[in-house]
C-alpha positions, 0 to 999 in steps of 0.5 A: 373532809376526806378522812370522814368520807373515807370512814363512811366508805370503809363502813360500806365496804365492810357491809358489802364484804360481809354479805358477799363473803357469806353469799360466796361461802353459801354458794361454794360450800353449800347451804346444807353444810352451813346449816349443820355448823354452829352459828359462832363459826359463821359469825367469827369467820364472816366478820373476821374476813370482812374486817380483814378485807377492809383493813387490806383496803385501808393498808393498800391506800396508805402503807407499803407492800409489806403490810399489804402482803400481811393482810392478804395472808390474813384474808387467805387464812380466813378463806382457808379456815372457812373451807376446812370447816365446811369440808369437816362438816361435809365429811361428818354430815348425818346420813339420810334414813333412806341411805341407811336402810338401803345399806342394811338390806344390801 
C-alpha cells in the first residue's frame, strides 16, 4: 500500500516540478527569449529537470548521502544548461526595426 501511494505522489511531484520549472524559467529568463528558442530545448530541459527532481526526492527517501549529492549535481546541471541556452538566445536575439534604422541615421 505504501509503495503504491508513493508512486502516485512521485507522479504528482513530477507534474508539479514540470509546471514550476517552466514557470520559473519563463519568469527568470524572460518569455521573449523562450519564444526564440526551439521547442526541443524547452522539452528536454523541462522534462529532464522534473525527472531529476523526482529522482532526487526518491533517493533522499531511500538512499545515502552520496546519491543525493549526485542527483543534486544533475539538477544543478539542468538549471545551468537552461541558463546558458537562455543567455545564448539573449545575445543573439534579432534587433527591432526601429533600433536598426536609428543606428543607420546616427
